[in-house]
VOBA-1610 file (N, C-alpha, C; in pm, whole numbers, padded with zeros to 5 digits, always signed):
BEGIN
His-01449-00659-01826His-01369-00560-01800His-01265-00468-01897Gly-01237-00373-01924Gly-01100-00310-01957Gly-01149-00129-01909Met-01089-00095-02037Met-01073+00046-01971Met-01068+00198-02068Tyr-01196+00242-02087Tyr-01229+00336-02147Tyr-01159+00477-02156Ile-01139+00546-02261Ile-01123+00656-02230Ile-01196+00777-02373Met-01238+00858-02383Met-01270+00973-02397Met-01297+00950-02617Asn-01377+01003-02726Asn-01397+00883-02859Asn-01291+01053-02881Thr-01322+01131-03047Thr-01344+01282-03073Thr-01438+01302-03116Gly-01594+01239-03082Gly-01688+01322-03072Gly-01659+01323-03238Leu-01835+01344-03249Leu-01882+01460-03385Leu-01853+01527-03480Gln-01726+01451-03588Gln-01688+01615-03621Gln-01561+01637-03495Gly-01546+01551-03392Gly-01409+01638-03325Gly-01417+01731-03262Leu-01596+01702-03187Leu-01663+01846-03192Leu-01672+01792-03024Cys-01602+01838-02939Cys-01617+01769-02756Cys-01712+01802-02706Glu-01788+01859-02748Glu-01998+01882-02725Glu-02049+01748-02698Thr-01987+01663-02826Thr-02055+01560-02867Thr-02034+01344-02812Val-01871+01431-02707Val-01758+01326-02697Val-01855+01244-02592Ser-01881+01160-02618Ser-01876+01018-02494Ser-01647+01025-02422Pro-01675+01032-02233Pro-01601+00993-02200Pro-01558+00872-02213Ala-01606+00747-02278Ala-01610+00614-02262Ala-01599+00540-02404Ala-01547+00647-02442Ala-01636+00546-02614Ala-01457+00444-02673Thr-01347+00531-02620Thr-01228+00385-02692Thr-01122+00329-02601Gln-01125+00242-02622Gln-01090+00120-02564Gln-00916+00109-02579Val-00872+00084-02431Val-00704+00113-02395Val-00675-00073-02416Gly-00591-00081-02499Gly-00543-00239-02521Gly-00457-00165-02466Phe-00406-00302-02342Phe-00199-00308-02258Phe-00133-00295-02303Gly-00072-00199-02291Gly+00069-00157-02356Gly+00141-00069-02537Glu-00050-00045-02538Glu-00055+00045-02687Glu-00061+00183-02614Asp+00047+00324-02634Asp-00020+00400-02692Asp-00067+00510-02686Ile-00213+00542-02658Ile-00288+00634-02751Ile-00307+00784-02701Thr-00303+00874-02815Thr-00326+01004-02808Thr-00489+01040-02915Thr-00549+01088-02832Thr-00769+01104-02849Thr-00768+01269-02865Gly-00855+01324-02913Gly-00875+01452-02863Gly-00939+01489-02953Cys-00969+01665-02951Cys-01149+01723-02979Cys-01080+01873-02986Thr-01196+01917-03055Thr-01184+02092-03057Thr-01303+02141-02994Gln-01334+02211-02907Gln-01449+02316-02915Gln-01440+02421-02936Lys-01494+02509-03044Lys-01569+02661-03050Lys-01615+02722-02940Phe-01499+02862-02921Phe-01609+02933-02806Phe-01522+03126-02877Ser-01696+03188-02865Ser-01672+03304-02882Ser-01585+03344-02803Ile-01513+03502-02767Ile-01483+03572-02737Ile-01587+03562-02536Asp-01679+03565-02549Asp-01781+03583-02477Asp-01801+03453-02389Glu-01776+03364-02475Glu-01826+03197-02470Glu-01735+03117-02396Leu-01595+03224-02441Leu-01416+03138-02318Leu-01423+03231-02233Lys-01507+03340-02149Lys-01456+03391-02042Lys-01608+03308-02004Lys-01691+03322-02000Lys-01782+03246-01913Lys-01707+03092-01899Phe-01678+03021-02044Phe-01653+02888-01955Phe-01575+02864-01905Cys-01436+02964-01876Cys-01278+03058-01814Cys-01366+03014-01683Leu-01453+03134-01652Leu-01474+03171-01493Leu-01637+03094-01373Ser-01677+03057-01521Ser-01834+02983-01511Ser-01804+02885-01344Asp-01863+02853-01237Asp-01855+02714-01163Asp-01963+02645-01161Ser-02057+02679-01287Ser-02153+02619-01293Ser-02194+02636-01506His-02150+02516-01537His-02130+02535-01672His-02129+02403-01729Ser-02284+02417-01862Ser-02312+02262-01905Ser-02229+02187-01957Leu-02086+02265-02012Leu-01934+02163-02059Leu-01834+02149-01971Leu-01878+02196-01869Leu-01812+02131-01683Leu-01875+02073-01571Thr-01723+02021-01549Thr-01800+01892-01406Thr-01690+01932-01340Asn-01815+01970-01141Asn-01708+01997-01072Asn-01669+01887-00955Ile-01485+01873-00937Ile-01528+01773-00908Ile-01411+01813-00732Thr-01424+01797-00718Thr-01391+01787-00522Thr-01247+01696-00488Thr-01093+01811-00486Thr-00993+01682-00484Thr-00962+01779-00371Lys-00851+01691-00280Lys-00757+01752-00170Lys-00690+01814-00202Ala-00683+01877-00311Ala-00615+02001-00391Ala-00744+02113-00384Gly-00804+02066-00384Gly-00911+02204-00375Gly-01002+02169-00512Thr-01122+02245-00597Thr-01183+02192-00631Thr-01171+02234-00744Ala-01183+02111-00955Ala-01164+02142-01011Ala-01258+02133-01139Tyr-01275+02242-01162Tyr-01367+02220-01320Tyr-01323+02212-01428Leu-01361+02043-01452Leu-01335+02057-01597Leu-01463+01960-01661Pro-01360+01987-01778Pro-01501+01959-01861Pro-01502+01813-01928Phe-01651+01799-02000Phe-01700+01662-01886Phe-01572+01578-01995Trp-01575+01591-02104Trp-01539+01461-02188Trp-01381+01431-02113Leu-01347+01476-02034Leu-01186+01430-01974Leu-01213+01383-01815Val-01338+01392-01820Val-01388+01323-01643Val-01354+01199-01632Gln-01239+01170-01569Gln-01246+00979-01549Gln-01290+00916-01408Asn-01302+00804-01436Asn-01432+00753-01263Asn-01289+00614-01182Tyr-01223+00573-01302Tyr-01104+00525-01257Tyr-00990+00501-01156Asp-01031+00448-01083Asp-00906+00422-00938Asp-00854+00336-00921Leu-00853+00212-00994Leu-00814+00052-01027Leu-00793+00021-01093Val-00667-00057-01137Val-00597-00132-01296Val-00543-00260-01216Gly-00606-00370-01238Gly-00551-00446-01272Gly-00404-00513-01279Ile-00336-00569-01172Ile-00147-00638-01191Ile-00187-00716-01274Phe-00262-00805-01337Phe-00215-00931-01458Phe-00356-00885-01511Gly-00344-00950-01630Gly-00421-00936-01705Gly-00615-01003-01620Asn-00536-01097-01603Asn-00682-01146-01546Asn-00728-01157-01366Ala-00723-01061-01331Ala-00678-01017-01227Ala-00898-01001-01228Asp-00869-01128-01081Asp-01023-01145-01003Asp-01084-00965-00991Pro-01216-00946-00992Pro-01262-00820-01008Pro-01368-00788-00855Tyr-01334-00917-00800Tyr-01423-00943-00678Tyr-01257-00960-00514Asp-01122-01008-00594Asp-01048-01000-00518Asp-00974-00816-00533Arg-00980-00790-00397Arg-00947-00642-00370Arg-00744-00658-00387Ser-00687-00783-00395Ser-00539-00773-00384Ser-00484-00812-00492Gln-00550-00808-00645Gln-00512-00834-00748Gln-00485-00700-00802Trp-00555-00571-00730Trp-00581-00419-00823Trp-00501-00348-00742Leu-00447-00296-00859Leu-00345-00174-00762Leu-00365-00031-00822Lys-00405+00010-00702Lys-00450+00147-00654Lys-00421+00286-00762Ile-00501+00328-00870Ile-00390+00477-00959Ile-00417+00551-00875His-00231+00642-00914His-00218+00745-00806His-00242+00892-00922Phe-00388+00943-00810Phe-00437+01044-00833Phe-00325+01174-00781Pro-00263+01242-00851Pro-00170+01412-00754Pro-00218+01460-00748Leu-00369+01436-00777Leu-00482+01637-00724Leu-00517+01587-00607Asp-00495+01488-00523Asp-00591+01411-00372Asp-00441+01443-00301Asn-00336+01475-00355Asn-00249+01510-00232Asn-00230+01664-00204Gln-00266+01744-00112Gln-00315+01836-00049Gln-00200+01941-00126Asp-00001+01901-00085Asp+00010+01884-00120Asp+00049+02024-00276Arg-00033+01967-00348Arg-00105+02000-00509Arg-00097+02173-00556Ile-00044+02227-00590Ile-00100+02381-00614Ile-00228+02353-00745Leu-00342+02355-00756Leu-00399+02466-00852Leu-00388+02591-00909Lys-00380+02593-01014Lys-00384+02751-01096Lys-00557+02807-01045Lys-00522+02926-01041Lys-00665+03004-01009Lys-00704+03035-01181Arg-00825+03003-01185Arg-00887+02994-01325Arg-00890+03212-01337Glu-00863+03229-01449Glu-00870+03357-01484Glu-00868+03430-01611Trp-00964+03530-01605Trp-00911+03609-01752Trp-00856+03680-01793Val-00791+03787-01865Val-00733+03853-01888Val-00786+03915-01984Pro-00871+03986-01985Pro-00922+04036-02122Pro-00790+04122-02259Ser-00690+04160-02187Ser-00631+04259-02277Ser-00548+04133-02359Leu-00536+03981-02333Leu-00515+03889-02380Leu-00547+03819-02448Gln-00731+03851-02433Gln-00838+03817-02475Gln-00817+03598-02442Arg-00718+03590-02290Arg-00698+03431-02249Arg-00728+03411-02142Cys-00767+03258-02141Cys-00831+03179-02006Cys-00669+03140-01910Asn-00630+03199-01824Asn-00600+03070-01779Asn-00632+02975-01693Gly-00504+02908-01646Gly-00558+02788-01532Gly-00665+02653-01631Ala-00687+02690-01728Ala-00809+02642-01807Ala-00729+02452-01807Trp-00840+02399-01745Trp-00785+02238-01760Trp-00794+02162-01848Thr-00689+02144-01971Thr-00691+02118-02082Thr-00643+01983-02115Ser-00603+01887-02087Ser-00541+01750-02086Ser-00565+01612-01980Leu-00554+01531-02063Leu-00537+01467-01913Leu-00474+01299-01961His-00378+01283-01808His-00283+01193-01865His-00304+01073-01811Tyr-00265+00955-01874Tyr-00264+00803-01766Tyr-00142+00755-01821Arg-00079+00716-01722Arg+00025+00728-01738Arg+00069+00556-01666Phe+00108+00471-01728Phe+00170+00313-01678Phe+00263+00207-01668Leu+00279+00174-01579Leu+00445+00120-01511Leu+00463-00045-01492Trp+00522-00124-01632Trp+00472-00211-01571Trp+00617-00298-01664Thr+00606-00470-01650Thr+00735-00566-01658Thr+00681-00654-01633Tyr+00689-00755-01619Tyr+00715-00939-01690Tyr+00750-00979-01495Ala+00683-01066-01519Ala+00694-01115-01381Ala+00639-01274-01428Gly+00710-01391-01299Gly+00704-01563-01314Gly+00790-01553-01408Asn+00777-01710-01424Asn+00873-01813-01457Asn+00976-01778-01615Val+01068-01756-01633Val+01115-01704-01801Val+01087-01737-01913Gln+01074-01896-01831Gln+00959-01958-02014Gln+00840-01873-02004Asn+00763-01836-01909Asn+00683-01800-01899Asn+00632-01680-01841Pro+00673-01574-01887Pro+00664-01469-01828Pro+00522-01425-01807Gln+00505-01332-01726Gln+00293-01240-01719Gln+00351-01100-01692Ala+00279-01046-01793Ala+00289-00891-01865Ala+00277-00824-01695Lys+00289-00728-01594Lys+00237-00731-01472Lys+00253-00546-01447Ile+00176-00504-01458Ile+00150-00342-01417Ile+00220-00309-01270Ile+00298-00230-01262Ile+00335-00154-01074Ile+00335-00068-01046Ser+00294+00062-01166Ser+00239+00170-01123Ser+00187+00239-01234Ala+00088+00266-01173Ala-00040+00371-01243Ala-00018+00511-01171Gln-00070+00569-01292Gln-00079+00744-01189Gln-00191+00778-01332Ile-00289+00826-01294Ile-00376+00970-01359Ile-00342+01142-01357Asp-00359+01224-01402Asp-00311+01285-01368Asp-00421+01417-01497Tyr-00455+01572-01494Tyr-00517+01627-01524Tyr-00412+01751-01515Asn-00409+01780-01626Asn-00274+01946-01639Asn-00407+02062-01677Gln-00344+02204-01706Gln-00397+02323-01667Gln-00305+02375-01765Asn-00372+02456-01832Asn-00307+02562-01916Asn-00403+02619-01994Tyr-00349+02745-02097Tyr-00443+02898-02106Tyr-00488+02857-02231Leu-00603+02901-02250Leu-00665+02925-02429Leu-00668+02973-02470Gln-00645+03053-02551Gln-00644+03168-02640Gln-00755+03234-02742His-00821+03334-02726His-00881+03359-02881His-00719+03490-02954Thr-00721+03400-03038Thr-00552+03523-03120Thr-00648+03563-03246Leu-00808+03517-03241Leu-00877+03567-03412Leu-00832+03785-03306Lys-00806+03839-03473Lys-00799+04004-03463Lys-00910+04027-03553Thr-01022+04015-03503Thr-01125+04054-03641Thr-01249+04135-03527Ala-01397+04245-03531Ala-01415+04296-03513Ala-01530+04222-03451Ser-01557+04119-03504Ser-01691+04041-03471Ser-01674+03928-03333Pro-01712+04011-03250Pro-01733+03906-03115Pro-01794+03793-03110Ser-01844+03795-03193Ser-01897+03647-03166Ser-01843+03552-03324Glu-01808+03563-03306Glu-01668+03484-03417Glu-01595+03385-03326Thr-01588+03211-03332Thr-01563+03170-03340Thr-01423+03072-03359Gln-01359+03087-03193Gln-01219+02998-03274Gln-01268+02842-03202Ser-01145+02773-03261Ser-01155+02605-03154Ser-01041+02601-03067His-01032+02551-02976His-00940+02491-02886His-00902+02335-02854Ala-00822+02340-02802Ala-00834+02189-02870Ala-00800+02123-02675Phe-00798+01962-02741Phe-00925+01921-02608Phe-00809+01793-02587Thr-00654+01716-02486Thr-00634+01565-02591Thr-00605+01487-02450Thr-00646+01343-02444Thr-00636+01230-02337Thr-00463+01153-02399Thr-00397+01134-02331Thr-00314+01023-02337Thr-00321+00927-02241Val-00243+00862-02314Val-00213+00700-02261Val-00052+00669-02258Thr+00023+00658-02171Thr+00216+00607-02223Thr+00172+00496-02131Trp+00270+00439-02185Trp+00339+00270-02141Trp+00468+00269-02125Thr+00515+00269-01988Thr+00666+00236-01970Thr+00718+00089-01936Tyr+00789+00051-02009Tyr+00864-00108-01958Tyr+01008-00072-01884Glu+00948-00193-01762Glu+01050-00122-01666Glu+01043-00301-01659Ser+01217-00261-01738Ser+01370-00400-01726Ser+01393-00420-01638Gly+01360-00502-01543Gly+01435-00543-01412Gly+01553-00757-01434Gln+01593-00719-01327Gln+01673-00851-01410Gln+01658-00966-01375Lys+01668-01036-01431Lys+01629-01201-01379Lys+01679-01250-01232Ser+01576-01287-01197Ser+01661-01376-01043Ser+01626-01508-01064Phe+01725-01569-01070Phe+01701-01720-00995Phe+01659-01796-00879Val+01586-01850-00824Val+01583-01881-00728Val+01578-02032-00741Lys+01689-02074-00634Lys+01663-02246-00588Lys+01639-02267-00499Pro+01487-02381-00489Pro+01415-02398-00353Pro+01467-02494-00263Pro+01460-02456-00149Pro+01582-02499-00011Pro+01555-02711-00058Arg+01668-02810-00021Arg+01572-02958-00005Arg+01478-02962+00081Pro+01399-03094+00046Pro+01277-03106+00126Pro+01301-03138+00243Thr+01263-03144+00317Thr+01269-03198+00458Thr+01231-03331+00461Leu+01222-03454+00540Leu+01199-03554+00531Leu+01060-03590+00562Leu+00973-03650+00490Leu+00824-03676+00622Leu+00743-03646+00661Phe+00882-03710+00822Phe+00844-03779+00915Phe+00926-03833+01048Ala+00968-03704+01134Ala+01057-03753+01230Ala+01085-03901+01257Val+01209-03941+01275Val+01211-04063+01394Val+01307-04019+01514Pro+01276-04113+01596Pro+01347-04205+01770Pro+01509-04159+01748His+01548-04097+01804His+01640-04082+01803His+01691-04251+01847Asp+01643-04314+01913Asp+01710-04431+01892Asp+01636-04552+01845Ile+01622-04521+01710Ile+01582-04641+01638Ile+01594-04751+01571Phe+01774-04700+01606Phe+01857-04803+01545Phe+01883-04936+01698Tyr+01833-04906+01793Tyr+01830-04942+01886Tyr+01828-05153+01856Pro+01878-05229+01893Pro+01995-05232+01964Pro+02155-05202+01905Phe+02137-05154+01744Phe+02280-05158+01698Phe+02295-05063+01766Gln+02477-05020+01690Gln+02542-04893+01672Gln+02626-04854+01560Ile+02565-04728+01555Ile+02629-04707+01418Ile+02833-04561+01431Glu+02884-04701+01468Glu+03020-04587+01505Glu+03087-04562+01383Ser+03202-04437+01439Ser+03216-04322+01334Ser+03265-04368+01213Ser+03331-04471+01212Ser+03415-04501+01104Ser+03286-04632+00963Gly+03237-04626+01011Gly+03015-04649+00937Gly+02998-04801+01013Ile+02935-04838+00946Ile+02852-04967+01020Ile+02922-05078+01005Ala+02909-05109+01133Ala+02945-05263+01085Ala+02938-05318+00957Pro+03062-05425+00908Pro+02992-05472+00769Pro+02860-05589+00810Phe+02838-05708+00959Phe+02778-05772+00927Phe+02659-05689+00969Phe+02664-05518+01074Phe+02496-05545+00989Phe+02487-05396+00918Arg+02546-05383+00827Arg+02493-05346+00720Arg+02349-05365+00681Gly+02339-05460+00571Gly+02239-05520+00588Gly+02154-05516+00669Glu+02127-05582+00762Glu+02036-05610+00904Glu+01984-05445+00888Leu+02074-05317+00916Leu+02051-05209+00899Leu+01899-05180+00869Trp+01972-05193+00694Trp+01877-05149+00554Trp+01781-05157+00567Trp+01754-05296+00592Trp+01621-05386+00612Trp+01521-05369+00671Cys+01551-05287+00766Cys+01523-05260+00906Cys+01473-05064+00877Phe+01592-05073+00884Phe+01471-04906+00796Phe+01388-04890+00728Lys+01433-05019+00596Lys+01356-04982+00494Lys+01126-05041+00519Phe+01180-05165+00660Phe+01030-05200+00704Phe+00942-05108+00778Ile+01043-05045+00824Ile+01008-04912+00912Ile+00922-04781+00937Ser+01023-04731+00767Ser+00947-04656+00701Ser+00810-04679+00624Thr+00835-04835+00573Thr+00696-04833+00487Thr+00607-04825+00649Met+00644-04880+00743Met+00512-04905+00807Met+00448-04738+00898Phe+00546-04640+00864Phe+00495-04502+00879Phe+00410-04454+00720Cys+00430-04474+00647Cys+00355-04430+00521Cys+00241-04522+00533Met+00232-04625+00569Met+00132-04736+00549Met-00016-04640+00666Ile+00048-04624+00820Ile+00001-04473+00909Ile-00022-04373+00829
//
């Protein structure tokens, strides 16, 4: 079990990053990132290419997203409780993925020569978890009640003003994990009164009669022992 996100790679270089190397602990906010160096031409290719060594294409209901491989994650479920059974689907919560919403509008990737800027680049990944406590107030259990994973688009701009087009500039990419606690009101549940273990005939006290003012003194003791005897017999059966 466990969930992992990208690490920082060797010397913080994105091209050396492992996408699943940093373990995420319950309730721990994490930010990790890396930088990738591009010259102007390299940044332009990274921006516009449909097939690039650093990009992974994923198809969603919103369209095709060209993601840096170090941001790609394949989680779609998260355990509701810490001891979730991996073979029991009911113990797992689906992670909401906004890119699977056909109403989500993806920014068009475009290169702006005058600004040496790439618009619509995928630069960050965000996990958001909403959790609370559930169960007995004397022994509460942490419970995840909502989960979301989302990728964000931004721009990457080459700002170095040099005569050499081969000079490189570093651009940052990040992954974050945030946990939000939902403090619900405690509610006390009073269990219903237990019912009789068995049903008895309506004429079980025949030939005795129970008057509205109570059982006649002469029969009170007799009725008690009779009822006790019958109850014992039912239990033995």
